[in-house]
N, C-alpha and C positions, 0 to 999 in steps of 0.2 A: 579671616585672613589664614588662621591658621590650617583651616580645611583646605585652601588652595596650596598650602606648602606642603601638607602630607601628600595631596593629591599628585603635586610634581614629584615628588621624592619616589611615590609608589609608582608611577609611571616610567621614571629614569631606571628604577630598579627593576622592573619587568623588562624594560628594552633592555638592559644591561645583562641581565641574565638569558634572554633569548639569544642575544647576540654571541655569547659563551655557549650556549648550547649549540648554536650554529656550527661554531669554530671547532667545537670539539667533536662533532658529526663528521665536518670535513676534513679534520685531521684524521680521523679513525678510518676516512675514506681513502685516503691518499696517503698512508704510511704504513710501513710494516715495522712498528716500532713496540717493543714491550713484548711479554711473554706471548701475547696471540699472535704477534708480528711473527716473533721467531718460530711459532709451530707453524704458521701458514708457509712460510719461507722453506720450511724443511720439508714439508709436506707437497708444497706445490698447490694446496688449497686455495680457493678464491681468487686464483689467478686466470686471467684471460688465456684462451690459448692462441698461439701464434697465428699472426693474419698471414693470410693464404696470399702469395705473390703472383699476380694475373702472368701467366704466359703469352707471350705474341707468337703462336706458333700457325703460319708462318708470319715472319714479321711482315708488318703491312707497310706497302710503297706508298701509301697515299692515305690522308685524314681529312674527314668533314666533321665539322661541329654546329650541333643544334642545340637550342635552348635559352635561354633569358641573358641578362646582362653580366652574370657571373661568367658567363664563356665569351662574352663580347670585351672582357676587360674593363668594363666602366668604372670610372674613375681612378683607373690606376696611373696614367700617364698626366691628364690634368682635370680639374673638377668638372663635376656633370658632363663629362664625354666618355664615348667610346674608346678605348685602346686594344683593337682586335692584337697588335703586336705584343700585348701581356696577356694573350690569353691562355689559359691551362692548359688547352686542348691543341691549338693551334700557332699559337703565339710564337715569334722569332726574336723578339729581346729577352725571353725568359727560357728557363729550364722546361719548354714544353713537353708534352709528349710527342709533338711533331718532331722537336729538336732530339729528341732522345731517341725515337724510334724509326725515323725516316733518312734514308741516304742522301736525298736531295729535297730538304721539307720546302723551301722557297716556290717549288714549281708544282707541288702535291698536296697542297693544304685548301682548305675553303671552310670559312665560318660562315654560316647562316642563320647563328644565335640572333637575337634581336633583344636590345634592351627592354624591357617591359612586358615582355612574353609571358603568356601564360600557356597551360596545355592546350588550350583549344587552338594555338596558333601553332603546335608542333606539326599537326600532318602536313602544312605548307612547307616547313623546313623541311621535313623528311622528304617530301616530294622534291623539293630543288635539289638537295644533295644526292640523292640516287642518281639523279640525271648525269652527276660527275662520276660515276661508280667508283666510290671511294673503296678500299679494303678495311677501313675502321671508321666506325661513326661513333662520336662521342655524344652522350645526350645527358645533359644537367639542367633540369628546368622544374619550376613547381614553387618556389619562393614565392613568386607574384600571385599564386593561386591561393596559397597558405598565409601569407602576412596582408592580412587586412583589419581593419578597426573592428569589425565584429564578425562572427561567424556565420551571420547571414551573408555578410558581404564575399566571403570565401566560395572557391569553386567546389560545388558541390563533389562528394565523392565519386558517386556514379558517372557522373558528367568527366570528372578527373581520368577515371580507371579507364572508361572508353576510349577519351581522345588518346591516350597512351598507347593502348593496346591496339586501334586502328593504325596508330603511326607505327608502331614496332611490326604488325603485321602487314604494312604495307612494304615497309623495309626489305621484309624477310622476303616477300614475295618479289620484289625486284630485284632482290640483291642476297640470293640466300647463302651466299660462302661469306659475306662480310661480317668481318667481326663486331661486336657493340658493345661500348663500355657506358655502362648508366651509372652516373654519380649522384 
């Protein structure tokens, strides 16, 4: 009985120590408090550079979206269904790129993304998008290739790279002046 109680206390103590260590690490990563923080703030050291702001020059008059469920707005309006009107790229019910960039977004957007799509699906999506001749194509795909139960089930890197390169190559050949935003 005594060994069990000691073992339980040791496990709790170890867990508490690990939790405190993690908290200390996270606090050190996210705050500029104390002497080190003051020095960092003065020198600008360890601060990320300003993020570049994309320029849309010229501003596109049409947008096509390709990718997976993220670009389809999956689960945004109702459970387990697509909601393209909530797409970050082409949605009309959110502050999407289309709403921000296009003078008349209702007529000049196309969403070819598919819920569950993997990189191997991208060439067909790009082909469909290029037929509309958009001035901007947004690409957000890859989660379904990587988010698998085992590494063996993931899309091999060489296949992923080849499908992506083929897709963008086909897009460039068909529409050399189209702007491309890869997220």
